[in-house]
C-alpha positions as CSV (number, residue, x, y, z in Angstrom):
1,M,-16.4,-10.8,-8.2
2,I,-17.5,-7.2,-9.0
3,G,-16.0,-6.1,-5.6
4,A,-12.6,-7.7,-6.5
5,L,-12.7,-6.0,-9.9
6,L,-13.5,-2.6,-8.4
7,I,-10.8,-3.0,-5.7
8,G,-8.2,-3.9,-8.4
9,L,-9.2,-1.1,-10.7
10,V,-9.2,1.7,-8.1
11,G,-6.1,0.3,-6.4
12,G,-4.2,0.2,-9.7
13,V,-5.2,3.7,-10.7
14,I,-4.3,5.1,-7.2
15,A,-1.0,3.1,-7.3
16,G,0.0,4.5,-10.7
17,L,-1.1,8.0,-9.9
18,L,0.2,8.4,-6.4
19,G,2.7,5.6,-5.9
20,L,0.9,4.1,-3.0
21,G,1.3,0.5,-4.1
22,G,-2.4,0.0,-3.9
23,G,-2.4,-1.3,-0.4
24,V,-4.2,1.7,1.0
25,I,-7.1,0.8,-1.2
26,F,-6.6,-3.0,-1.4
27,V,-6.6,-3.7,2.4
28,P,-9.8,-1.7,3.3
29,G,-11.5,-2.9,0.1
30,L,-10.8,-6.5,0.8
31,V,-12.0,-6.2,4.4
32,L,-15.1,-4.1,3.7
33,L,-16.2,-5.4,0.3
34,L,-15.0,-9.0,0.3
35,H,-15.2,-9.5,4.0
36,L,-11.7,-10.9,4.4
37,G,-10.1,-11.0,7.9
38,Q,-7.4,-8.4,8.5
39,Q,-4.5,-10.9,8.1
40,Q,-6.0,-12.3,4.9
41,A,-6.6,-8.9,3.5
42,E,-3.0,-7.8,4.2
43,A,-1.6,-11.0,2.8
44,T,-3.8,-10.8,-0.3
45,S,-2.9,-7.2,-0.8
46,L,0.8,-8.0,-0.7
47,L,0.3,-10.6,-3.5
48,A,-1.8,-8.2,-5.5
49,I,0.8,-5.4,-5.2
50,V,3.5,-7.4,-6.9
51,P,2.2,-7.0,-10.5
52,V,0.9,-3.5,-9.8
53,A,4.3,-2.4,-8.6
54,L,6.1,-4.0,-11.6
55,V,3.8,-2.4,-14.2
56,G,4.0,1.0,-12.4
57,A,7.8,0.9,-12.0
58,I,8.3,-0.1,-15.6
59,S,6.0,2.6,-16.9
60,H,7.6,5.2,-14.7
61,A,11.0,4.1,-15.8
62,R,10.1,4.8,-19.4
63,H,9.6,8.4,-18.3
64,G,12.9,8.5,-16.4
65,N,11.3,8.7,-13.0
66,V,12.9,5.6,-11.4
67,R,16.0,5.9,-9.3
68,A,16.9,2.2,-9.6
69,R,19.8,2.2,-7.0
70,D,17.6,3.8,-4.3
71,G,14.7,1.5,-5.2
72,A,16.8,-1.6,-5.0
73,M,18.3,-0.6,-1.7
74,V,14.9,0.2,-0.2
75,G,13.5,-3.0,-1.6
76,A,16.3,-5.2,-0.3
77,V,16.0,-3.8,3.3
78,A,12.2,-4.1,3.0
79,L,12.5,-7.8,2.4
80,A,13.7,-8.3,6.0
81,G,11.1,-5.9,7.3
82,A,8.3,-7.8,5.4
83,A,9.4,-11.1,6.9
84,L,9.3,-9.6,10.4
85,G,6.0,-7.9,9.7
86,V,4.4,-11.2,8.7
87,V,5.6,-12.8,12.0
88,L,4.1,-9.9,13.9
89,A,0.8,-9.8,11.9
90,N,0.2,-13.5,12.6
91,A,0.9,-13.0,16.3
92,L,-1.5,-10.1,16.7
93,S,-5.3,-10.2,16.6
94,G,-7.1,-9.0,13.5
95,A,-8.8,-6.2,15.4
96,L,-5.5,-4.9,16.7
97,L,-4.1,-5.0,13.1
98,R,-7.2,-3.2,11.8
99,D,-6.9,-0.5,14.4
100,A,-3.2,-0.1,13.8
101,F,-3.8,0.2,10.0
102,A,-6.5,2.8,10.7
103,L,-4.2,4.8,12.9
104,L,-1.4,4.7,10.3
105,M,-3.8,6.0,7.7
106,I,-4.9,8.9,10.0
107,F,-1.3,9.7,10.8
108,V,-0.3,9.7,7.1
109,A,-3.3,11.9,6.2
110,F,-2.5,14.3,9.0
111,E,1.2,14.6,8.0
112,L,0.3,15.1,4.3
113,A,-2.2,17.8,5.2
114,R,0.2,19.5,7.5
115,S,2.9,19.4,4.8
116,A,0.6,20.8,2.2
117,L,-0.6,23.6,4.5
118,R,3.0,24.7,5.2
119,R,3.8,25.3,1.5
120,P,3.3,28.8,0.3
121,I,0.6,29.4,-2.3
122,P,2.2,30.2,-5.7
């Protein structure tokens, strides 16, 4: 129970602060702290992200930060992608999904670091 509360709190703060949707925290937290399988963790994370995304989007909209048209377009196309992703996730092994998730996180971290290092220091 404490693990789930911790995952939710950290994931929510990260989602609101960085716009990550919490999945970067939710999936590893659910696997490592709650010992869910990779498919279960991904599916549970998707469900948990719904209220987090709504609260975050509404809060950001109050500050004028939401581009509703772009968000709606991305979201509409992502619906089809999510359906395809679920089919693929259920066809693959948990170990392969875990490794793919880890590689994605490494790639994203590398790209963010590379982008930050290319910017001139003010």
